[in-house]
DSSP file (Angstrom, degrees, kcal/mol; ACC not computed):
  #  RESIDUE AA STRUCTURE BP1 BP2  ACC     N-H-->O    O-->H-N    N-H-->O    O-->H-N    TCO  KAPPA ALPHA  PHI   PSI    X-CA   Y-CA   Z-CA
    1    1 A M     >        0   0    0      0, 0.0     4,-2.3     0, 0.0     5,-0.2   0.000 360.0 360.0 360.0 -29.4   47.2  220.1   46.3
    2    2 A E  H  >  +     0   0    0      1,-0.2     4,-2.1     2,-0.2     5,-0.2   0.891 360.0  53.7 -65.0 -37.2   47.2  218.3   43.2
    3    3 A S  H  > S+     0   0    0      1,-0.2     4,-2.0     2,-0.2    -1,-0.2   0.858 107.0  51.5 -67.5 -32.8   48.9  215.4   44.8
    4    4 A S  H  > S+     0   0    0      2,-0.2     4,-1.7     1,-0.2    -1,-0.2   0.884 110.9  47.7 -71.8 -37.5   46.2  215.2   47.5
    5    5 A S  H  X S+     0   0    0     -4,-2.3     4,-1.9     1,-0.2    -2,-0.2   0.876 111.6  51.2 -69.4 -33.4   43.4  215.2   44.8
    6    6 A S  H  X S+     0   0    0     -4,-2.1     4,-2.1    -5,-0.2    -2,-0.2   0.879 108.4  51.4 -70.1 -36.7   45.2  212.6   42.9
    7    7 A G  H  X S+     0   0    0     -4,-2.0     4,-1.9     2,-0.2    -1,-0.2   0.849 109.6  50.3 -65.1 -36.0   45.5  210.4   46.0
    8    8 A T  H  X S+     0   0    0     -4,-1.7     4,-1.8     2,-0.2    -2,-0.2   0.874 109.7  50.2 -70.5 -39.8   41.8  210.8   46.7
    9    9 A T  H  X S+     0   0    0     -4,-1.9     4,-2.1     2,-0.2    -2,-0.2   0.920 111.0  49.2 -64.1 -44.1   41.0  209.7   43.1
   10   10 A S  H  X S+     0   0    0     -4,-2.1     4,-2.1     1,-0.2    -2,-0.2   0.892 111.1  48.8 -67.8 -38.9   43.2  206.7   43.4
   11   11 A S  H  X S+     0   0    0     -4,-1.9     4,-1.9     2,-0.2    -1,-0.2   0.822 110.6  51.8 -68.1 -29.9   41.7  205.6   46.7
   12   12 A T  H  X S+     0   0    0     -4,-1.8     4,-2.5     2,-0.2    -2,-0.2   0.883 110.3  48.7 -73.0 -38.1   38.2  206.0   45.2
   13   13 A I  H  X S+     0   0    0     -4,-2.1     4,-2.1     2,-0.2    -2,-0.2   0.897 112.8  47.4 -65.7 -41.8   39.2  203.9   42.3
   14   14 A Q  H  X S+     0   0    0     -4,-2.1     4,-2.2     2,-0.2    -2,-0.2   0.865 112.8  48.9 -70.6 -34.9   40.6  201.2   44.6
   15   15 A S  H  X S+     0   0    0     -4,-1.9     4,-1.9     2,-0.2    -2,-0.2   0.916 114.5  44.2 -71.5 -40.3   37.5  201.3   46.8
   16   16 A S  H  X S+     0   0    0     -4,-2.5     4,-1.7     2,-0.2    -2,-0.2   0.821 113.5  51.9 -72.4 -29.1   35.2  201.0   43.8
   17   17 A S  H  X S+     0   0    0     -4,-2.1     4,-2.2    -5,-0.2    -2,-0.2   0.881 109.1  51.0 -70.0 -39.4   37.4  198.3   42.3
   18   18 A G  H  X S+     0   0    0     -4,-2.2     4,-2.2     2,-0.2    -2,-0.2   0.878 110.0  48.8 -66.2 -39.2   37.2  196.5   45.7
   19   19 A S  H  X S+     0   0    0     -4,-1.9     4,-2.8     2,-0.2    -1,-0.2   0.873 109.9  51.5 -68.4 -36.5   33.4  196.7   45.8
   20   20 A E  H  X S+     0   0    0     -4,-1.7     4,-3.0     2,-0.2    -2,-0.2   0.922 111.1  47.7 -65.1 -42.3   33.2  195.4   42.2
   21   21 A E  H  X S+     0   0    0     -4,-2.2     4,-2.5     2,-0.2    -2,-0.2   0.891 113.0  48.7 -64.4 -38.6   35.4  192.4   43.2
   22   22 A S  H  X S+     0   0    0     -4,-2.2     4,-2.2     2,-0.2    -2,-0.2   0.912 112.7  47.7 -64.3 -43.1   33.3  191.8   46.2
   23   23 A L  H  X S+     0   0    0     -4,-2.8     4,-2.4     2,-0.2    -2,-0.2   0.908 113.0  48.6 -63.2 -43.7   30.2  192.0   44.1
   24   24 A M  H  X S+     0   0    0     -4,-3.0     4,-2.4     1,-0.2    -2,-0.2   0.875 110.7  51.0 -65.3 -38.0   31.7  189.6   41.6
   25   25 A E  H  X S+     0   0    0     -4,-2.5     4,-2.1     2,-0.2    -2,-0.2   0.883 110.3  49.6 -67.2 -37.1   32.8  187.3   44.4
   26   26 A Q  H  X S+     0   0    0     -4,-2.2     4,-2.8     2,-0.2    -2,-0.2   0.925 111.2  48.6 -65.2 -45.5   29.2  187.3   45.7
   27   27 A R  H  X S+     0   0    0     -4,-2.4     4,-2.8     1,-0.2    -2,-0.2   0.902 110.7  51.5 -60.8 -42.4   27.8  186.6   42.3
   28   28 A K  H  X S+     0   0    0     -4,-2.4     4,-2.3     2,-0.2    -1,-0.2   0.900 111.9  46.1 -62.2 -41.9   30.2  183.8   41.9
   29   29 A R  H  X S+     0   0    0     -4,-2.1     4,-2.8     2,-0.2    -2,-0.2   0.901 112.5  50.8 -66.3 -42.8   29.3  182.2   45.2
   30   30 A K  H  X S+     0   0    0     -4,-2.8     4,-2.4     1,-0.2    -2,-0.2   0.927 111.4  47.6 -61.9 -44.0   25.6  182.6   44.5
   31   31 A R  H  X S+     0   0    0     -4,-2.8     4,-2.9     2,-0.2    -2,-0.2   0.902 111.6  51.4 -62.8 -43.2   26.1  180.9   41.1
   32   32 A M  H  X S+     0   0    0     -4,-2.3     4,-2.6     2,-0.2    -2,-0.2   0.916 111.6  46.5 -56.9 -46.5   28.1  178.1   42.7
   33   33 A L  H  X S+     0   0    0     -4,-2.8     4,-2.4     2,-0.2    -2,-0.2   0.901 113.2  49.5 -64.8 -39.5   25.3  177.6   45.3
   34   34 A S  H  X S+     0   0    0     -4,-2.4     4,-2.5     2,-0.2    -2,-0.2   0.915 112.0  48.4 -66.5 -42.5   22.7  177.6   42.6
   35   35 A N  H  X S+     0   0    0     -4,-2.9     4,-2.7     2,-0.2    -2,-0.2   0.888 110.8  50.3 -62.6 -39.9   24.7  175.1   40.5
   36   36 A R  H  X S+     0   0    0     -4,-2.6     4,-2.6     2,-0.2    -2,-0.2   0.929 111.9  47.8 -63.2 -45.0   25.1  172.9   43.5
   37   37 A E  H  X S+     0   0    0     -4,-2.4     4,-2.6     2,-0.2    -2,-0.2   0.906 112.1  50.0 -63.6 -41.4   21.4  173.0   44.2
   38   38 A S  H  X S+     0   0    0     -4,-2.5     4,-2.4     2,-0.2    -2,-0.2   0.929 111.8  48.3 -62.3 -44.7   20.6  172.3   40.5
   39   39 A A  H  X S+     0   0    0     -4,-2.7     4,-2.6     2,-0.2    -2,-0.2   0.886 110.5  51.3 -63.0 -40.3   23.0  169.3   40.6
   40   40 A R  H  X S+     0   0    0     -4,-2.6     4,-2.5     2,-0.2    -2,-0.2   0.929 111.5  47.0 -61.8 -45.9   21.4  168.0   43.8
   41   41 A R  H  X S+     0   0    0     -4,-2.6     4,-2.5     1,-0.2    -2,-0.2   0.886 112.2  50.8 -63.7 -39.0   17.9  168.2   42.2
   42   42 A S  H  X S+     0   0    0     -4,-2.4     4,-2.5     2,-0.2    -2,-0.2   0.915 110.8  48.3 -65.3 -43.0   19.2  166.5   39.1
   43   43 A R  H  X S+     0   0    0     -4,-2.6     4,-2.6     2,-0.2    -2,-0.2   0.909 113.6  47.6 -63.3 -41.4   20.8  163.7   41.2
   44   44 A M  H  X S+     0   0    0     -4,-2.5     4,-2.5     2,-0.2    -2,-0.2   0.902 112.5  48.8 -67.5 -39.4   17.5  163.3   43.1
   45   45 A K  H  X S+     0   0    0     -4,-2.5     4,-2.4     2,-0.2    -2,-0.2   0.916 112.6  47.9 -64.7 -44.3   15.4  163.3   39.9
   46   46 A K  H  X S+     0   0    0     -4,-2.5     4,-2.3     2,-0.2    -2,-0.2   0.898 112.0  49.6 -65.0 -40.8   17.8  160.7   38.4
   47   47 A Q  H  X S+     0   0    0     -4,-2.6     4,-2.6     2,-0.2    -2,-0.2   0.898 110.3  50.6 -64.2 -41.1   17.6  158.5   41.6
   48   48 A K  H  X S+     0   0    0     -4,-2.5     4,-3.0     2,-0.2    -2,-0.2   0.931 111.2  48.7 -63.0 -43.5   13.7  158.7   41.6
   49   49 A L  H  X S+     0   0    0     -4,-2.4     4,-2.6     1,-0.2    -2,-0.2   0.925 111.8  49.1 -60.8 -43.7   13.7  157.7   37.9
   50   50 A L  H  X S+     0   0    0     -4,-2.3     4,-2.3     2,-0.2    -1,-0.2   0.903 111.5  49.0 -63.0 -41.1   16.0  154.8   38.7
   51   51 A D  H  X S+     0   0    0     -4,-2.6     4,-2.7     2,-0.2    -2,-0.2   0.926 111.6  49.4 -63.4 -44.5   13.9  153.7   41.6
   52   52 A D  H  X S+     0   0    0     -4,-3.0     4,-2.4     1,-0.2    -2,-0.2   0.918 112.1  47.9 -61.4 -43.2   10.7  153.9   39.5
   53   53 A L  H  X S+     0   0    0     -4,-2.6     4,-2.4     2,-0.2    -1,-0.2   0.882 110.6  51.4 -64.6 -38.8   12.3  151.9   36.7
   54   54 A T  H  X S+     0   0    0     -4,-2.3     4,-2.5     2,-0.2    -2,-0.2   0.917 110.9  48.6 -63.2 -44.4   13.6  149.3   39.2
   55   55 A A  H  X S+     0   0    0     -4,-2.7     4,-2.2     1,-0.2    -2,-0.2   0.914 111.7  49.5 -61.1 -42.4   10.0  149.0   40.7
   56   56 A Q  H  X S+     0   0    0     -4,-2.4     4,-2.6     2,-0.2    -2,-0.2   0.894 109.8  51.2 -66.0 -38.9    8.6  148.6   37.1
   57   57 A V  H  X S+     0   0    0     -4,-2.4     4,-2.5     1,-0.2    -2,-0.2   0.941 111.1  48.3 -60.8 -47.0   11.2  145.9   36.3
   58   58 A N  H  X S+     0   0    0     -4,-2.5     4,-2.1     1,-0.2    -2,-0.2   0.885 111.8  49.3 -61.2 -38.6   10.3  144.0   39.5
   59   59 A H  H  X S+     0   0    0     -4,-2.2     4,-2.4     2,-0.2    -1,-0.2   0.919 112.4  47.6 -65.7 -44.8    6.6  144.3   38.6
   60   60 A L  H  X S+     0   0    0     -4,-2.6     4,-2.5     2,-0.2    -2,-0.2   0.839 109.3  53.6 -66.2 -34.6    7.2  143.0   35.1
   61   61 A K  H  X S+     0   0    0     -4,-2.5     4,-2.5     2,-0.2    -1,-0.2   0.914 111.3  46.1 -64.7 -43.1    9.3  140.1   36.3
   62   62 A K  H  X S+     0   0    0     -4,-2.1     4,-2.3     2,-0.2    -2,-0.2   0.928 113.0  49.0 -62.1 -45.7    6.5  139.1   38.7
   63   63 A E  H  X S+     0   0    0     -4,-2.4     4,-2.3     2,-0.2    -2,-0.2   0.903 111.5  49.8 -61.9 -42.3    3.9  139.5   36.0
   64   64 A N  H  X S+     0   0    0     -4,-2.5     4,-2.7     2,-0.2    -1,-0.2   0.905 109.6  51.7 -62.8 -43.1    6.1  137.4   33.6
   65   65 A S  H  X S+     0   0    0     -4,-2.5     4,-2.2     1,-0.2    -2,-0.2   0.895 109.5  49.7 -59.9 -41.2    6.5  134.7   36.2
   66   66 A D  H  X S+     0   0    0     -4,-2.3     4,-2.4     2,-0.2    -2,-0.2   0.896 111.7  48.8 -64.6 -40.9    2.7  134.6   36.7
   67   67 A I  H  X S+     0   0    0     -4,-2.3     4,-2.7     2,-0.2    -2,-0.2   0.907 110.0  50.4 -66.5 -41.9    2.2  134.3   32.9
   68   68 A V  H  X S+     0   0    0     -4,-2.7     4,-2.2     2,-0.2    -2,-0.2   0.917 112.3  48.4 -62.4 -42.0    4.8  131.5   32.6
   69   69 A T  H  X S+     0   0    0     -4,-2.2     4,-2.3     2,-0.2    -2,-0.2   0.915 111.8  49.1 -62.6 -43.0    3.1  129.6   35.5
   70   70 A S  H  X S+     0   0    0     -4,-2.4     4,-2.7     2,-0.2    -2,-0.2   0.911 111.1  49.3 -64.3 -42.4   -0.3  130.1   33.8
   71   71 A V  H  X S+     0   0    0     -4,-2.7     4,-2.2     1,-0.2    -1,-0.2   0.885 111.2  51.0 -63.3 -38.2    1.0  128.8   30.4
   72   72 A S  H  X S+     0   0    0     -4,-2.2     4,-2.2     2,-0.2    -2,-0.2   0.908 111.5  46.3 -66.7 -41.9    2.5  125.8   32.2
   73   73 A I  H  X S+     0   0    0     -4,-2.3     4,-2.4     1,-0.2    -2,-0.2   0.929 114.1  48.5 -65.6 -45.1   -0.7  125.0   33.9
   74   74 A T  H  X S+     0   0    0     -4,-2.7     4,-2.4     1,-0.2    -2,-0.2   0.870 110.1  51.4 -63.8 -37.3   -2.6  125.4   30.7
   75   75 A T  H  X S+     0   0    0     -4,-2.2     4,-2.5     2,-0.2    -1,-0.2   0.916 110.5  48.7 -63.0 -46.2   -0.2  123.3   28.8
   76   76 A Q  H  X S+     0   0    0     -4,-2.2     4,-2.2     1,-0.2    -2,-0.2   0.909 111.7  49.6 -63.9 -40.8   -0.5  120.5   31.3
   77   77 A H  H  X S+     0   0    0     -4,-2.4     4,-2.5     1,-0.2    -2,-0.2   0.922 110.3  51.1 -62.5 -43.9   -4.3  120.7   31.2
   78   78 A Y  H  X S+     0   0    0     -4,-2.4     4,-2.6     1,-0.2    -2,-0.2   0.911 109.3  49.9 -59.2 -44.4   -4.1  120.6   27.4
   79   79 A L  H  X S+     0   0    0     -4,-2.5     4,-2.2     2,-0.2    -1,-0.2   0.887 111.0  50.2 -63.6 -39.9   -1.9  117.5   27.4
   80   80 A T  H  X S+     0   0    0     -4,-2.2     4,-2.2     2,-0.2    -2,-0.2   0.937 112.8  45.1 -64.5 -44.9   -4.3  115.8   29.9
   81   81 A V  H  X S+     0   0    0     -4,-2.5     4,-2.6     1,-0.2    -2,-0.2   0.894 112.1  52.9 -66.3 -39.1   -7.4  116.6   27.7
   82   82 A E  H  X S+     0   0    0     -4,-2.6     4,-1.9     2,-0.2    -1,-0.2   0.895 109.3  48.9 -62.6 -41.9   -5.5  115.5   24.6
   83   83 A A  H  X S+     0   0    0     -4,-2.2     4,-1.9     2,-0.2    -2,-0.2   0.902 111.1  49.9 -63.8 -43.6   -4.6  112.1   26.2
   84   84 A E  H  X S+     0   0    0     -4,-2.2     4,-2.4     1,-0.2    -2,-0.2   0.924 110.4  51.2 -63.7 -42.3   -8.3  111.6   27.2
   85   85 A N  H  X S+     0   0    0     -4,-2.6     4,-2.7     1,-0.2    -2,-0.2   0.874 107.0  53.5 -61.9 -36.9   -9.3  112.4   23.6
   86   86 A S  H  X S+     0   0    0     -4,-1.9     4,-2.2     2,-0.2    -1,-0.2   0.902 109.8  46.9 -64.2 -41.9   -6.9  109.9   22.3
   87   87 A V  H  X S+     0   0    0     -4,-1.9     4,-2.4     2,-0.2    -2,-0.2   0.899 112.9  49.7 -66.0 -40.8   -8.4  107.2   24.6
   88   88 A L  H  X S+     0   0    0     -4,-2.4     4,-2.7     2,-0.2    -2,-0.2   0.898 109.6  51.3 -66.1 -38.1  -11.9  108.2   23.5
   89   89 A R  H  X S+     0   0    0     -4,-2.7     4,-2.6     2,-0.2    -2,-0.2   0.919 109.8  49.9 -63.7 -41.5  -10.9  108.1   19.9
   90   90 A A  H  X S+     0   0    0     -4,-2.2     4,-2.3     2,-0.2    -2,-0.2   0.914 111.8  48.0 -63.2 -42.3   -9.5  104.6   20.4
   91   91 A Q  H  X S+     0   0    0     -4,-2.4     4,-2.8     2,-0.2    -2,-0.2   0.908 111.0  51.4 -65.4 -40.1  -12.7  103.5   22.1
   92   92 A L  H  X S+     0   0    0     -4,-2.7     4,-2.7     2,-0.2     5,-0.2   0.923 109.7  49.4 -62.2 -43.7  -14.8  105.0   19.3
   93   93 A D  H  X S+     0   0    0     -4,-2.6     4,-2.4     2,-0.2    -1,-0.2   0.923 112.8  47.5 -61.4 -44.4  -12.8  103.2   16.7
   94   94 A E  H  X S+     0   0    0     -4,-2.3     4,-2.5     2,-0.2    -2,-0.2   0.924 113.2  47.6 -64.3 -43.1  -13.2   99.9   18.6
   95   95 A L  H  X S+     0   0    0     -4,-2.8     4,-2.7     2,-0.2    -2,-0.2   0.889 110.9  51.2 -67.0 -38.6  -17.0  100.4   19.0
   96   96 A N  H  X S+     0   0    0     -4,-2.7     4,-2.5    -5,-0.2    -1,-0.2   0.910 110.8  49.6 -62.4 -41.6  -17.4  101.3   15.3
   97   97 A H  H  X S+     0   0    0     -4,-2.4     4,-2.3    -5,-0.2    -2,-0.2   0.930 112.3  47.6 -64.0 -44.0  -15.5   98.1   14.4
   98   98 A R  H  X S+     0   0    0     -4,-2.5     4,-2.7     2,-0.2    -2,-0.2   0.912 111.9  49.4 -62.3 -43.1  -17.8   96.1   16.7
   99   99 A L  H  X S+     0   0    0     -4,-2.7     4,-2.8     1,-0.2    -2,-0.2   0.910 110.6  49.8 -64.3 -41.9  -20.9   97.7   15.3
  100  100 A Q  H  X S+     0   0    0     -4,-2.5     4,-2.3     2,-0.2    -1,-0.2   0.906 110.9  50.6 -63.8 -40.1  -19.8   97.0   11.8
  101  101 A S  H  X S+     0   0    0     -4,-2.3     4,-2.3     2,-0.2    -2,-0.2   0.936 112.1  46.7 -63.3 -45.8  -19.1   93.4   12.7
  102  102 A L  H  X S+     0   0    0     -4,-2.7     4,-2.8     1,-0.2    -2,-0.2   0.898 111.1  51.5 -63.8 -40.5  -22.5   93.1   14.3
  103  103 A N  H  X S+     0   0    0     -4,-2.8     4,-2.5     1,-0.2    -1,-0.2   0.876 109.3  51.3 -64.0 -35.1  -24.2   94.7   11.3
  104  104 A D  H  X S+     0   0    0     -4,-2.3     4,-2.4    -5,-0.2    -2,-0.2   0.912 111.0  48.2 -64.8 -41.5  -22.3   92.2    9.0
  105  105 A I  H  X S+     0   0    0     -4,-2.3     4,-3.2     2,-0.2     5,-0.2   0.953 113.1  47.0 -62.2 -48.6  -23.6   89.3   11.1
  106  106 A I  H  X S+     0   0    0     -4,-2.8     4,-2.8     1,-0.2    -2,-0.2   0.909 112.6  49.3 -61.5 -42.4  -27.1   90.6   11.1
  107  107 A E  H  X S+     0   0    0     -4,-2.5     4,-2.1     2,-0.2    -1,-0.2   0.900 113.6  47.2 -64.1 -38.8  -26.9   91.2    7.3
  108  108 A F  H  X S+     0   0    0     -4,-2.4     4,-2.5     2,-0.2    -2,-0.2   0.933 113.0  48.4 -66.4 -45.3  -25.6   87.7    6.8
  109  109 A L  H  X S+     0   0    0     -4,-3.2     4,-2.8     1,-0.2     5,-0.2   0.910 111.6  49.8 -63.0 -41.5  -28.3   86.2    9.1
  110  110 A D  H  X S+     0   0    0     -4,-2.8     4,-2.0    -5,-0.2    -1,-0.2   0.918 112.3  47.0 -66.7 -40.2  -31.0   88.1    7.3
  111  111 A S  H  X S+     0   0    0     -4,-2.1     4,-1.2     2,-0.2    -1,-0.2   0.855 113.1  50.1 -66.9 -34.4  -29.7   86.9    3.9
  112  112 A S  H  X>S+     0   0    0     -4,-2.5     5,-2.0     2,-0.2     4,-0.7   0.918 110.0  49.5 -68.8 -43.7  -29.5   83.4    5.2
  113  113 A N  H ><5S+     0   0    0     -4,-2.8     3,-0.7     1,-0.2    -2,-0.2   0.878 109.5  52.3 -60.3 -40.1  -33.0   83.5    6.5
  114  114 A N  H 3<5S+     0   0    0     -4,-2.0    -1,-0.2     1,-0.2    -2,-0.2   0.823 110.3  48.1 -68.6 -30.3  -34.3   84.8    3.2
  115  115 A N  H 3<5S-     0   0    0     -4,-1.2    -1,-0.2    -3,-0.2    -2,-0.2   0.559 111.8-121.6 -86.5  -8.8  -32.5   81.9    1.4
  116  116 A G  T <<5S+     0   0    0     -4,-0.7    -3,-0.2    -3,-0.7     3,-0.2   0.671  73.4 127.8  78.0  17.4  -34.0   79.3    3.9
  117  117 A M  S   <S+     0   0    0     -5,-2.0     2,-0.4     1,-0.3    -4,-0.2   0.937  76.5   9.2 -71.6 -46.4  -30.6   78.0    5.0
  118  118 A C        -     0   0    0     -6,-0.4    -1,-0.3    -9,-0.2    -2,-0.2  -0.965  52.5-173.3-142.6 118.4  -30.9   78.4    8.7
  119  119 A S  S    S+     0   0    0     -2,-0.4    -1,-0.1     1,-0.3     5,-0.1   0.865  87.1  13.4 -80.1 -35.0  -34.1   79.2   10.7
  120  120 A N    >   -     0   0    0      3,-0.4     3,-0.9     1,-0.1    -1,-0.3  -0.906  63.1-160.1-143.2 110.5  -32.5   79.6   14.1
  121  121 A P  T 3  S+     0   0    0      0, 0.0    14,-0.1     0, 0.0    -1,-0.1   0.712  93.2  50.9 -67.3 -17.9  -28.7   79.8   14.4
  122  122 A L  T 3  S+     0   0    0      1,-0.1     2,-0.4     9,-0.0    10,-0.0   0.654 109.2  52.8 -93.4 -14.7  -28.6   78.8   18.0
  123  123 A V  S <  S+     0   0    0     -3,-0.9    -3,-0.4     2,-0.0     3,-0.1  -0.951  93.1  26.5-123.7 139.3  -30.8   75.6   17.6
  124  124 A G  S >  S-     0   0    0     -2,-0.4     3,-0.5     1,-0.1    -6,-0.0   0.130  71.6-107.3  96.1 151.0  -30.3   72.8   15.3
  125  125 A L  T 3  S+     0   0    0      1,-0.2    -1,-0.1     4,-0.0     4,-0.0   0.489  98.3  87.0 -91.5  -4.6  -27.3   71.2   13.6
  126  126 A E  T 3  S+     0   0    0     -3,-0.1     2,-0.2     2,-0.0    -1,-0.2   0.684  74.8  85.7 -71.1 -12.2  -28.2   72.5   10.1
  127  127 A C  S <  S-     0   0    0     -3,-0.5    -9,-0.0    -7,-0.2    -3,-0.0  -0.585  85.0-111.8 -87.8 147.6  -26.3   75.8   10.8
  128  128 A D    >>  -     0   0    0     -2,-0.2     4,-1.1     1,-0.1     3,-0.6  -0.272  23.5-114.3 -68.7 160.4  -22.6   76.1   10.3
  129  129 A D  H 3> S+     0   0    0      1,-0.2     4,-3.0     2,-0.2     5,-0.3   0.772 113.9  73.1 -64.1 -24.1  -20.2   76.5   13.2
  130  130 A F  H 3> S+     0   0    0      1,-0.2     4,-2.3     2,-0.2    -1,-0.2   0.913  95.1  49.0 -57.1 -42.6  -19.7   80.0   11.7
  131  131 A F  H <> S+     0   0    0     -3,-0.6     4,-2.2     2,-0.2    -1,-0.2   0.922 111.9  47.8 -63.9 -44.0  -23.1   81.1   12.9
  132  132 A V  H  X S+     0   0    0     -4,-1.1     4,-2.5     1,-0.2     5,-0.2   0.923 112.2  49.4 -64.3 -45.6  -22.5   79.8   16.4
  133  133 A N  H  X S+     0   0    0     -4,-3.0     4,-2.1     1,-0.2    -1,-0.2   0.882 109.7  52.5 -61.0 -38.2  -19.0   81.4   16.6
  134  134 A Q  H  X S+     0   0    0     -4,-2.3     4,-1.9    -5,-0.3    -1,-0.2   0.895 109.6  48.3 -65.0 -40.2  -20.5   84.7   15.4
  135  135 A M  H  X S+     0   0    0     -4,-2.2     4,-1.7     2,-0.2    -2,-0.2   0.892 111.0  49.8 -67.8 -39.7  -23.1   84.6   18.1
  136  136 A N  H  X S+     0   0    0     -4,-2.5     4,-2.0     1,-0.2    -1,-0.2   0.874 109.7  52.8 -65.3 -34.6  -20.5   83.8   20.8
  137  137 A M  H  X S+     0   0    0     -4,-2.1     4,-1.6     1,-0.2    -2,-0.2   0.889 106.5  51.8 -67.0 -38.6  -18.5   86.7   19.4
  138  138 A S  H  < S+     0   0    0     -4,-1.9     4,-0.4     1,-0.2    -1,-0.2   0.842 108.0  52.5 -69.1 -29.8  -21.4   89.0   19.8
  139  139 A Y  H >< S+     0   0    0     -4,-1.7     3,-1.1     1,-0.2    -1,-0.2   0.899 109.3  49.3 -66.1 -40.5  -21.8   87.9   23.4
  140  140 A M  H >< S+     0   0    0     -4,-2.0     3,-1.4     1,-0.3    -2,-0.2   0.794 101.9  63.6 -70.1 -26.1  -18.2   88.7   24.0
  141  141 A M  T 3< S+     0   0    0     -4,-1.6    -1,-0.3     1,-0.3    -2,-0.2   0.661  89.2  67.9 -73.3 -14.0  -18.6   92.1   22.5
  142  142 A N  T <  S+     0   0    0     -3,-1.1    -1,-0.3    -4,-0.4    -2,-0.2   0.516  79.3 105.8 -81.8  -2.8  -21.1   93.1   25.2
  143  143 A Q  S <  S-     0   0    0     -3,-1.4    -3,-0.0    -4,-0.1     0, 0.0  -0.430  88.9 -85.0 -70.7 152.2  -18.2   93.0   27.6
  144  144 A P        -     0   0    0      0, 0.0     2,-0.5     0, 0.0    -1,-0.1  -0.256  43.4-119.7 -61.8 146.3  -16.9   96.4   28.8
  145  145 A L        -     0   0    0     -3,-0.1     2,-0.5    -4,-0.0   -54,-0.1  -0.731  25.1-162.1 -89.1 128.8  -14.3   98.0   26.5
  146  146 A M        -     0   0    0     -2,-0.5     2,-0.4   -55,-0.0     0, 0.0  -0.944   2.3-162.8-114.3 127.0  -10.9   98.7   28.0
  147  147 A A        -     0   0    0     -2,-0.5     2,-0.3     3,-0.0   -60,-0.1  -0.842   7.3-170.1-107.1 147.5   -8.6  101.2   26.4
  148  148 A S    >   -     0   0    0     -2,-0.4     3,-1.1   -61,-0.1     4,-0.3  -0.858  38.4-110.4-130.6 165.3   -4.9  101.4   27.2
  149  149 A S  G >  S+     0   0    0     -2,-0.3     3,-1.2     1,-0.3     4,-0.3   0.738 112.3  71.8 -67.4 -21.5   -2.2  103.8   26.4
  150  150 A D  G >  S+     0   0    0      1,-0.3     3,-1.5     2,-0.2    -1,-0.3   0.803  85.1  66.6 -64.4 -27.4   -0.7  101.1   24.1
  151  151 A A  G X  S+     0   0    0     -3,-1.1     3,-1.1     1,-0.3    -1,-0.3   0.756  89.9  65.5 -65.1 -23.1   -3.6  101.7   21.7
  152  152 A L  G <  S+     0   0    0     -3,-1.2    -1,-0.3    -4,-0.3    -2,-0.2   0.646  88.0  68.7 -72.7 -15.4   -2.1  105.2   21.0
  153  153 A L  G <         0   0    0     -3,-1.5    -1,-0.2    -4,-0.3    -2,-0.2   0.651 360.0 360.0 -80.1 -11.8    1.0  103.7   19.4
  154  154 A Y    <         0   0    0     -3,-1.1    -1,-0.2    -4,-0.2    -2,-0.2   0.436 360.0 360.0 -97.4 360.0   -1.0  102.4   16.4
């Protein structure tokens, strides 16, 4: 009888050992499936992050391109305005020079009139050719002023 009870105990141990192995095998499979699912979620999260970063890079590249275009247009506008300003400065200098010349002529004529040298610079031979030349020059100064890009070189 002892051998039969010993055989029963040994079959019970084997059966409980088999269930433990089966339980361990199930846990191992469950953990593998969980790990696979976690890895899949991690890959999906990483892909989404990569897609978001790629979209952001494309957006920033477009924004940068727009800014470069805007800077280029603004620079061109600035250069145009600067060229116009240079022409206007040249015209201003020329007009100031003409005004100064005319003021010098008027001052000279006034001082000459006060000294009794010449009563009318356009009439009579008592006036120097200088007066006539100055009057002709003032007539020529009423002509329109033309500025050229060559004036910028000085």
